[in-house]
N, C-alpha and C positions, 0 to 999 in steps of 0.2 A: 470063656462066656463073656458075652459086653462087657463093654462098661461103661458104668452109671453116668450120665451126664445130666451135672447138677441145674436143678432151677430156681429161678431166683427172684426177689424183687426187681422193680425198675432201680435202677443206681444211676447217679448221675456219672456222666466220661470221668476217668480215672480215678474210680474208688477202689481199685484193684492197683496193686503195688504188684511188678514181680522183681521179687529179692533176685532170686537167680540169674534174672537174665540180663546181657549185656545189652548195650544198645546200638541198630543196626547202622554199621558204617558206610553202607555203598560204595563201595571197591571188592566190585566181584568180575572175575572173567568170563561168567557165563549166567542168560536166566532161564527156566523154565519157571513156563506158566502155562495154568490151569484155569476154564473158567470158562463161561459163555459168551453171546455178543457184547457183554460190557468188555471184552481186550479181544474177541476175534480178530484175528488181523487177516483173516482168510481162507479159515479152515473149513467152514462147512461150504461157501461157493464152493472149493473148490474138494470137497467129499461127495458133498451129493451134486457136482456136476452143474452148476447154477452160474449166472452173470450177475449180479446186483447193475441196476440199470443207474443212470444218468438221471438228475443228478448228485445221487451217492458217491461221494468222495472230493467235489466239482471246488470244493476249499483249497484245499494243498497240493493234495495228488493228480487232481486236473483231470483225472480217468477214477472209475471204480477200480477200488484197492482190493473189494470184498472187506470193507470196514461199513458197516450199519449205521453209517455216518458222513455230514459232509467234509469230513477231515480226517482227523486224525484222535485216536482214545486218549484216555486215561493213558493206557500202559506206554502207548509212545514218545508221550511226554515226559512219563519216568526212567523210562532206556533213550531218551537223550538227555535226564539229568543226569543219569550214571554215566555219560559219554559213554554211552554204547548203540549201537545201531537195534532197526527198530527187527522185530522178531520176526519172525518167515514163519508160516503153516506151516506143520510136521504135515499135513495132506497135501498140501502143495506142492508138487513136483518140478513146475515147470519154469525153465526161465535159470537151471543152475543154481537153486537157493542154497547161502551158504548157511551153515549152522554152528558155524564156532564161536559166535559171541553168544547161540543159546536157543531154543525152540518154542515154538508157540503151540499147546495140544489144543488150547479153547476153541471152542465150535458152539455159534450163534444155540439157541433153542438147548442148551443144553440144560442138565439136573445132576445133582449130588444121588439123586436116587437113581438104579438104573433105567432106561429107558422099555418105554411099552408101543405098542402097537403102531398106536396114538401120537407119540410124540412126535415133536420138531425135528431133536435131533437124535443119532443112535447112539452119539458118542460122551457119554453119559458118565462122569469125575471117576467111576471106576475102569471104561475104557480107556481113558486118557492117559490114566497111572498106567493102564498096560501099554497105551502104545509106548510111554516114555521107557518103561522096562527092556522093552524090545528095542527100540532106539538105542539106550546107554549101551546094551549086548551087543549091538548091530558096527557101533560106531567100533567099540574096542578090539573086536573082529578084523576089521577093517582098518580101523591104523596098525595093527600089528603084521597087517599083512604089506603095506607100504607106506613107507610117508607120504603119499602126494595126494594124503587125503586130507592129512592134518591143515590143508588150506582153508576149507570145506566145515571141518569138523571139530570140533571141543577135545582138546586134552582128558587123556583117561582122567589125572585129575581133578579136574575142571568140576567133575560132574562132584565132589564133593567140598567144594568152594563154592558153587553156585548159588544164587537167590534161588528160592520155590515161590511163584508169587502167586495165589489163589484169589478168584474171585466168580463166587457161583455160588447159589442156594435162591437166588430169587427166582426163578423158574418153576423150584419145589413149590414155595408160597402161590407165586402168582399163578398159575397153573389149578393148583387147587381149587380156589375160590368159584371155577365150573365147576365144580361137583362136592365140595365138602361146604360144610356149615365153619364158622368158624372157630368153635369148641373142637371140633372134626384135626384144624391144621393142625390149632395150638396143640393138640397130643401128639399130635407126627413129629413136631420138630427133634426128639429127642433121637427117632429112629431115624431121621437126614442124618443127622452130628455122630451117631454111630459108623454110619456107611462112610460120613470125612473122614472120621476118627482113623479110620480102618485104612482111605489111601496115602493118608501123611503118615501111619504108622511102615507101611509098605516101602515110602523114601522115605522115611528113616533107618529103614536096617537098610536099604542101600546107598547109606552115606548122606542122605541130605542133612543137612542141619541149618539151616539161614531158611527159616519159613517165613514169611510174610505174606499174611489174611487181611482181607480185605471182608468186612463187613456187607450187607446188604442195602442195598437204596430204599428210600420212599417209595416205592413200586406205586404205592394207590396216590402219587400225585402224577402220575404216568396216564395221558388222553387215552391208551386205548382201554383201562380198566375202568378210567372215570368214564368212559361214552358205555362199556355194557353194566355196569354196576351202579352208576351215579345218577342214574335220571330218579328216585328219589332223593330232594334236598338235603332230610333229616343223615344221612348218611357219608353226606359231606363235612367237612371240618371247615374252619373260616378264612381257610387257602384256597376249598375246593377240591382237597384231597379227600380219598374215602379211608377213612375212620378205619374200618376195623382190618384193609387191607397193610395199613402200617402199625395197626396194634401189630401185627402178626411177624410184619418185619424185625418192630423192639424189640419181639420178645424172643423172638432166633436169633437176633444180636447180643442178646442179654446170655443166653446159653452158647452160642458160639463163642463170647469172649470167654466164660467160665470154662469152657474146654480149652480154650487155647493157653491158661491159664494151669490146668491140668497139664497139658502138652509142655509146659514150661518147667514144673517141678518132674514129670516127668525123664522127659531127656534132659539131666541139665547139663550136659555139651552142646546143647543147641539155643540158638538163639529164635523165638517166637516173637512178631512183631504183630498186633494187632490195630486193625484201621479203622476207622468211625468213620466209614463213605457216609452211614446216614446221615448223620447230624451235618455234613460239611454240604452236603448236596441239599437236605431239608430248610439250612440257613438260605441258603441260596436261591430256594424258592420263594421262602417266604419274605426277604429282602433285597429282588431281584432287581429294584432301580437303583440301589446301594450301590450294585457292582455292573449299570451300565447296561442291563439288559431291560426289556419292555415287553416282553412274554412269558411270565414263571411255566406257562403250561401248556398252552394251543402249540399243537404242529408249525413247524416253518415247514414241510413238505408233507402233502396231505390234501385233504379233497373233502370240503365238506363247509371249509369256512367255519368262523369264532360261533360257537365260544371255542371249539376243543379244534376244528381245524383233520376231525379225523374220520376216516368209514373204515370198517374192519374190511369192506369186500372190495379194495383196491390199497394195495400199498403202494410208498413213495417211488419214484415214478413211472411204477404201468400205464397205462391206456386200456380202461375196461369199458364194454357196454351196459351200463347202470339205468335198468328202468328203460328199457329203447334209445338213449342215450350216450354218447361217447364221453366218456370221463378221462381226464387224467389226473391223477395226483401230481402235484408239481412241487418245486422248493417255491418258499417265500422271495424276494427281494432283497432282501440281507441277513444271511443266518444268525450273523452276531446279535441280534436283538432278540433271541429268543433260544431258551434253555433246550427246549423239546426238536428233538429234529424230524421225526417221521413217525409221534406217538408213542414209541416205547424204547427212543434211541438217544440220547443227548447230541447235543451238537459241539462240533470243534471247541467253539468258545467256550458251552458250559465246561465242556474237560478240561482243559488249559485251566479254568477258574479252579475246577476241583483239585486237580494236580497241585499249581501254586497253593493249596490250603496244605495238602499231604506232605509238602514238601516242607512248611512250618516245621512238621515235628509235631505240631501239639495235638491231634488227632490220634497221634499214635500211643501202645502203651504195651515195652513204656514207651517214653518221648527220646525223642534224640533231636531237640534242638540243639545242640554242642557239637553237633557235626555238621553244621551244617556249611560250610567253606565255598565247597563245589557246586552253590547257587548260584554260583556266577559264572558260572559254565553255561547256564540253561539260557538257549538261542530263542526261548520264544517270548 
């Protein structure tokens, strides 16, 4: 029988204490990541065989890196903080990628629920977990055959010692608004989280013990959604974000937090860390000028100009004929002034800010502020 997910009223951050949990220590030999475009380091581009056009990747990599960003993602900064290399995508086989320090199964457009014929990505959470299981079995098989593979693959014991990271669920909610009412979407959240719980259980049964789980961000503030659903000003809050979308995100996050508490109580030998990405990102958008940004919502790379600079017909870096005229979705002159990169994803500058807040330990349950000497190693 599927476990029942508890639905709770709106609560302030850290109203729960996980008495059985140990604080995260950030000393991990390997990281395995599962998610969507918020942490995709090239999976979808490799899996579906396309190249993200410039100016994607312009800031840090100086070329397209398969990331939907002008530079680094949150996960890149977190890997840097742990003194580990950036994660290679599981689906990217070019360039003799090393997976010794981890592997990234995240792909843009992925959902927790199984993909459908209309899904952007066929690699839903269940598929990503299945890919991991095959990856682990294949690694153990290869290392048993020859020591020469140890240069590129994690040791068998690393799978038990690794950090397992998750940032997924935004697409389940955001995509549902195109065909469902708010009430229907809210009612679907327990089903989504049962699927997530099933994946966590499979990983736990395979020896995973360290879980790092991001909640979902305020996707009601993304230009893509504001452009599609925000033509009626009454649907927007004082920041110009969609109230219904952010309400769905908040309820999802409350129930995800409750699930993390349940998992910690159930798996007493595990460490389950819940990270409140929503409040970090919402605070950035609400107080953008305080953190050196000039545009909290408008996309840097897009088409159409203010107030959103977003047109669903043309993606960042593309050139198309629109209404009989050639149009290009160009990047802005200084992406460090923008929170949003392409209407859907954040800029490297915004990702850097979010990462710096995650690394304070204040937005996690349990918090880990006392474990922060490694912050001195940060390169950004």
